[in-house]
C-alpha positions, 0 to 999 in steps of 0.5 A: 059262717060264724064257726062259734055259731056253728058249734052252738046249732051242732050242739043244740041238734044232737042234744034236742035241748038248749040247756043240755047244748049250754051245757056242753059247750060251757056257755050261756043259754041265752048265748046258745039261743043268740048264736043260733038265731044269729046262724039263721039270720045269716042263712035267711033259712030256719034250722030249728023247730022250737016248742016250749017242750022240744027241739026239733031239726029243720030238713035245711038243719038236717042238711047243715048239721051233716055238712057242719059235723064235717067242718068242724071236724075238719077245722079241729084236725087243722087247729090240732096240726098247726099246734103241732107244726107250732111247737116243733113236733110236725112239719118238714125238716130239710137236712143237708149233709156231706157225702162221707157221712151218708153210711155213718152219722147220718142214718143215726141222726134220721134214726132218732128224728124218726124214733123220737118225731114221728110226725116231722118229715125229713127231706135230704140233700146229701153231697154237699159240699161245707160251703153249699151248706152254709150257703143254704142255711143263709139262704134258709134252704135247709134248716140243719147242716151236717158239715165238716169244720171249720165253719166259715160264714159268720151267724151259725150255730153249730156242734161237734158230732164226730171226728173223721181222720184222714186216711190214704186210700191207693189202686190195689195194685199200688206198690204201697198197696201191700202196707199196713201204713204209709207216710205221708212223706212216702206220696211226694212223687205222687199224683193226687185226686182230690176236690175243686178248689172252687167247692171249698172243701175242708177235705181239700184242705186239709190234704193241702195241709196234711201234705206241707206238713210232710214237706212237699205240696203236691205236683198234680192234682185230678180234680174231682166232685163227689167220692165217689168219682174220686174213688172211681179214678184212684182205681183206675191209676190216676192217682192216690187221696187222702180221704176221712176214714168214713170213706170206707163206708163207700163200696167200691172195688179195685182201692184199698185204703191204708192208714197214715202214721200222723193225720189231720182230724176232720171235725163233723158238725152239725150247724143251723141258723139260730135267728130263725126262730124254728121251734122244729128244728129247737126240738130236733136239737132237743131230740139229738141232745138226749140221745147222746148224739152231741160231742160238746157244746154249741159254738157260734161262727164269729165272721167269714173267712 
């Protein structure tokens, strides 16, 4: 069944007049007549009674009119949904995020998208290491990634959205917990709780860099897979840790966060795959730009490291 033919029939059946149906559809009277006749031929059923003065609908035509209205309304809805999707105003946005931004940048980003793009549905995977997010972008498993710089995978675009300095976290009863500030040099004999080497964690690398600049390599590393577990082991006295300041938003009793005199800054960026050609990603980036989320211009990773 041709939708143009169906629209012509519905217009004639509702108007009870071929001329008015032609005006409504913006086509000629001959075209309307031809389309209705073609529909009747394809269905092998008479849909209209025609006289020189009037048009009425047969019983078969009444049945088709009721169903045809519903079908055309459905087609109109589908067309609009596809248009919205193609324009980036509708669809599912898959977002990855490192764990430390779950209480800071991630909620802000979500609020912006929900306020400015109500047709967009978010699917969020939090607690992903940067390297895992890079792979997910490359495999097109996620559309956007809130990750820590540097970006190591070639071909990704990214924009800076925040800076997260390292702070010291230790057990509340640790001898250094009473201080307002601790130097990294004072931690040379401490065991460190950090993320696994295999995770490719940017935080782990920043911690080791910070220790190296202070003149030592941690003599003991306790490795954990997420920030919540890390804080739990620190509270239990298994070691100290250097974590992004945003980790203070994770509620955990038995630990204290202490500033460091000189510390590494971990930059947080929003990354995406430019060649994906996603209209939805472009619209989201525009909304975030207009809301002032970004701190710098777009940059591109050039090579794998």
